[in-house]
C-alpha positions in Angstrom: -58.9 -56.2 -16.6 -58.6 -55.3 -20.3 -59.5 -51.7 -19.6 -55.8 -51.0 -18.7 -54.7 -52.2 -22.1 -57.4 -50.1 -23.7 -56.1 -47.1 -21.8 -52.5 -47.9 -22.9 -53.8 -47.8 -26.5 -55.5 -44.4 -25.8 -52.2 -43.1 -24.4 -50.4 -44.3 -27.6 -53.0 -42.6 -29.8 -52.6 -39.3 -27.9 -48.8 -39.5 -28.2 -49.0 -40.1 -32.0 -51.4 -37.2 -32.4 -49.3 -34.9 -30.3 -46.4 -35.5 -32.7 -48.6 -35.1 -35.8 -50.5 -32.0 -34.5 -47.7 -30.4 -32.4 -49.3 -30.2 -29.0 -47.5 -31.0 -25.7 -50.2 -31.5 -23.1 -53.7 -32.9 -22.9 -55.9 -31.4 -20.2 -59.1 -33.3 -21.0 -60.0 -36.6 -22.8 -63.5 -37.5 -23.7 -64.2 -41.1 -24.5 -67.4 -42.6 -26.0 -68.1 -46.0 -24.7 -70.8 -48.2 -26.2 -73.1 -50.0 -23.7 -72.5 -53.2 -25.7 -68.7 -52.9 -25.8 -68.0 -55.0 -22.7 -65.9 -52.0 -21.4 -66.5 -51.0 -17.9 -66.5 -47.2 -17.5 -65.7 -47.3 -13.8 -62.7 -49.5 -14.5 -61.5 -46.9 -17.1 -61.9 -44.1 -14.5 -60.1 -46.1 -11.9 -57.1 -46.9 -14.2 -56.9 -43.6 -16.1 -54.5 -41.7 -13.8 -52.2 -44.7 -13.4 -51.8 -45.3 -17.1 -51.5 -41.6 -18.0 -48.8 -40.9 -15.3 -45.7 -39.6 -16.8 -47.3 -39.0 -20.2 -48.6 -35.9 -21.9 -52.0 -36.6 -20.4 -50.8 -36.8 -16.8 -53.4 -35.0 -14.6 -55.9 -34.8 -17.5 -59.6 -35.0 -16.8 -61.4 -38.0 -18.2 -65.0 -37.6 -19.4 -66.9 -40.7 -20.5 -70.2 -40.6 -22.5 -72.1 -43.8 -23.1 -73.6 -44.7 -26.5 -76.8 -46.7 -26.4 -77.0 -50.1 -28.0 -79.0 -50.4 -31.3 -79.5 -53.3 -33.6 -81.4 -54.5 -36.7 -83.3 -57.7 -36.5 -82.2 -60.0 -39.3 -85.6 -61.6 -39.5 -88.1 -58.7 -39.4 -85.6 -55.9 -40.4 -86.7 -53.6 -37.6 -84.4 -51.4 -35.6 -84.3 -52.2 -31.9 -82.7 -50.8 -28.8 -80.4 -53.3 -27.1 -79.3 -53.5 -23.4 -76.9 -56.5 -24.0 -75.3 -58.1 -27.0 -77.6 -61.1 -27.0 -81.0 -59.3 -26.6 -83.7 -60.9 -28.9 -85.8 -58.7 -31.2 -88.5 -57.1 -29.1 -90.9 -57.2 -32.1 -90.6 -60.8 -33.4 -88.5 -62.6 -30.8 -85.7 -63.6 -33.2 -82.3 -64.1 -31.5 -80.5 -62.8 -34.6 -80.1 -59.1 -34.1 -77.1 -57.4 -35.7 -75.5 -54.7 -33.6 -75.2 -51.4 -35.5 -74.4 -49.1 -32.6 -73.0 -49.4 -29.1 -70.1 -51.8 -29.4 -67.5 -49.1 -30.1 -65.1 -47.2 -27.9 -63.5 -44.1 -29.4 -61.8 -40.9 -28.4 -64.5 -38.3 -29.0 -62.7 -35.1 -28.0 -59.5 -33.7 -26.6 -58.6 -30.4 -25.0 -54.9 -29.9 -25.7 -52.2 -27.3 -24.9 
């Protein structure tokens, strides 16, 4: 489950920002997860408390917002919504659609003390 290593990276980012911005506790973490990112939101929720235990984000609330998948067809140049990484263009059927949104995972917001 690669979600645990992603959560460990989130913890490291929080710790680095705590030093840079002088905060000692995190009470809420909001993550944006792209629908095309191959990250399972339920697995993140499941592992969050375990990974954050003993850190400045222990007992923090996790909020996850999903980002829809968008792509641009390389053949007809139209923007298309995507449900999976390999969706063909809905306009021309081309299998060559470049993802422009929805493959990312990022920390959107923190509430800190």
